[in-house]
N, C-alpha and C positions, 0 to 999 in steps of 0.2 A: 523606431520600433526595435526592441531588444528580444531576441530569441533566447529563452532560458534553457541553456544546454544542460539537461539532467545528466547526460553521460559524463561530462567533465567533472561536475560536482560530485556525482556518485563515486567516481574514481578517487577523489580526495577522501571520501568517507571510508572507502575500502582500504586505502593506504593506511589510515589510522587503525582500522581493524587488524590489518596484517601485522602492524607494530605491536598491538596489544596481544595478539595470538602468540607472537614470539616471546613476550614477557611471561605469559601464562605457561607456555611450554618450558621455559627455563625454570619454572616452579613445579614442573611435573604434571601440569594440567593441559590437556588438549581439548578445546571446546568441541562438543559433539552435537550435531543437528540430525534429527530423524524426520524424514518427509514421508508421509503416508498418502498414497493415492489409490482410490477405489474406482475401478472401471477403466474404460479405454478412450476417454475424451481426448482427441488429438491435441487441442490447445493446452489442456491441463498437463499433458505429458511434456510438451515443449517448455512450459513454465517450470516444471519440476526439474527437468534436465538442466535448465539454466541455473537453478539454485544449487544443484549438486556440483555443477562445473565451477561455480564461483567459490563454493566451499573448498574445493580442491586447490584453487589458485591461492587461497588465503591460509591454507594449512589447517582448516577446520575439518574434523572427522565427520563424514556424512554417511547416513544410512537411508537408502531408498527402499521403502516397503511397498511393493505393488500388489494390490489385491484385485481379484476378478470382480466383474460387475455383480455377480450373484452372491458376493460375500454378504453375510447377514449382519444386522445391527450388533448383535452380541459378539460376533467375531471381530468387528472393528473395535468395539469397546475393550475387548480383551487385549488387542494389540496396544491400545493406549495405556491400559493398566500396566502391561509389561514394560513399556517405555517409561512410564512414571517411576518405576522402581529401578531402572537401569542407570547406574552411576556414571556410565560413559556417555550418556545422552543428557545434554543440558537444555536443549530446545526441541520442542515437538511441534510439527506443523502438519495438519491434515488438509490436503489440497481441496479447495472449494471450486466448483460445487461438486458434491458427491452424487451418486445416482439417486433418483427420486425416493427410493424406499429407505434411504439412510437418513436418520434424524440428526442433523448437524448440530443442533443446539445441545442435545444430550452429550455428544462427543466433546463439545467445548467445555461443558460444565464438569466433565470427568477429568479433564486435563489438570495436572498439577500446575497451579498458577505460576509457580516459580520456573516452569518450563514452557509457559505459554508465550512464545516469542512473537506470535501474531497479535497479542494484546486483546483477545476477545473474551477471555474468562471474566465472569462478573467481578471477581476480586480486582483484576486489572482495570476493568471499566470503572469501578468505584474509585480506585486510586487516581485515575485520570481526572475524574470529576473533582476530587479533593486536591489535585495538583501535587500528589505524592510521587516524587521522582523514583521511588523504589519499585514502582510497577513498570509494566511494559506497555508502550504506546503502539497502537496499530501502525504498521510500517508505511503505508501509503500516505496517511495524513502527516506523519512525522517527516516524511520525505518532502512533502509540499511545503511545510513550514521552513524546513532547512533551505529549500530552494529560494524562498522569499528572503530569508535572512542573508544568504550568500549573494543574492542579486542586489542587496541594499534597498529593497522595497520598503518604504515607510508604512508600517502597519498600525502604529499607535494612533488611535482615533479614526482610522480609516473605516469606511463602510464596506463590509464584506458580505457577499451573498453566496451561500452554498446551495447548489441545486442537487438535491438528493438527501435522504435521511436514513441511509443504511447504517448498521452497526460497524460495517467494515470501513466506510469512508465518511459519509455525511455527518453523522452525530459526533464522532471523535474529532473530525475536522473543525466543526463549529466550536467545540470545547477548547481546542488548541488555539484557535483564532481569538477567542475571548479571554484567554488565560493571561495571567500576569507575565509581563515581558513582551507579549504580542499586542494585547490591548486594543483589538479591533472591536467595532460594534457589528454584531452578527445577525443576519437574517437567514433562516433556513427555509428554502423554498422547495416545493415538490409538486407532484402531479395534480394536487387539489388547490394549488395557489392561484388566486384570482389575478388575471392579467400578469402572467409570469414575466413576460418580456419587460413590462413597465417596472416591475420589482427589480429585475436584473439590471436595468439601466441606471439604477441608483448606486450600483456597486463601484467602488474604487478597486476592489479585488473580487473577481468572480471565479468561483470554483465550480466546475461542471463535473458531476459524478452521477450520471443517470443511466449510462449504458445504452444510449440511443445515438447512432452515428449522425453527425452533422446537425444535431438538434438545435444547438445554440448558433443562431445566425446574427448578422450585423445588427439587426433590430434589437437584440438583447444587450448590446454593449455600448456604453458611452465612450466618447473620445477620451483617450488617455488612460483607460482602464488597464489593469493587470489581469490576465486571464490564465487560470490554471486548469488545464484539460486532463482530467483523470481517466477519461474513457479510453478503452482499447477495444475496438470493434473490428471484426472481420467483415469485409464486404467483397462480393464477387467482382473479379476483374480478370477478364480473359486475356488481357495483354500481359499479365504477370505469369511467370513460370509456375508459381504455386496455385494460380487460379483465383487468388484473392489478394487484397492489400489491407493494411491496418490503418484505421482512421479513428479519430477521437470523437468526443461528443460535441466538439466545436467545429463549425464549418470554417476551417482554417483560412482558406484563400480569401474569403470575404470579410472575416472578422479581423485578421491580423493587421490590416492597414489602419484600423481604428485604435489599436492598442499601444500602450506604453511598453508593455512586455507580454509575452505569451509563451507557453510551452508547446513544443511540437509533439506530434504523435507519428511514428515512434521517436524515442530519444529524449523525451521530457521527463514525465513522472515515473515511467516504467523502471528505468535504471535505479531511481531513488528508492523504490520499493524493495528491490533486492538488496541494495546497500544497507538499508536499515534492518532488514531481516538478519543480515550478517552481524550488524552492530548489536542487535538485541540478543543474538546467540552468544556473542562474546561477553556481553553484560551478564547473561545467565550463568556463564562459567566463572564469573568473578572478575572479568576484565573491565 
């Protein structure tokens, strides 16, 4: 059984980004990323700080815009409009999820698609469907595909099952898996799938992206499968100083013995997501 070390592979991606940033700076261009966060969700602030820190390590200019929970929809939209017009900012990210009164879809549609480094704008979603490489691909699915490639996992003709159908992971993941160059045969499963475990047992490559801790048990996985665990869930743990621990959507201890390869949580998909956010930002700046 192989543990797919996302941290090591992400470091390779970041090293490439650092090199490209240096080339851009020699041309008088410093890539700029703006991260907008609304509200005081602790997990979101941890994620944002990690992104800002990584920008600093790579020489990417970052701007963190923190807005109080009571910020109105129009106020958030105006921040996005201003960033769309700012030549020093090449990438814009609005941290998800925002407070309940904020319409996230309206914000995504307002983003300049050339600065949509999360890859959620309809223009970029359409380019992904058309396999137009000028668009931006959502960072997490992009990272998952890169992990598979770097690990030498055979994807052509493989049966792949994606559990989850979100615009953030599930749908773009399915599109990437079935795309030219990857060539998997893809099933998208979800909460209404009949006999979900039986469907998943057909998978040579199983991607879990549902946000339910430990949901995928050994009964979901056939011997020799490759399992990509996208989930990052906090569960209470009084033995930890922080009072919680991070777990994936996969029950790692019981599933891993059956696998050919598996991603851990933390240290699997998570680092890849940040690495490809940086990569998309450098691309937006012309790198």
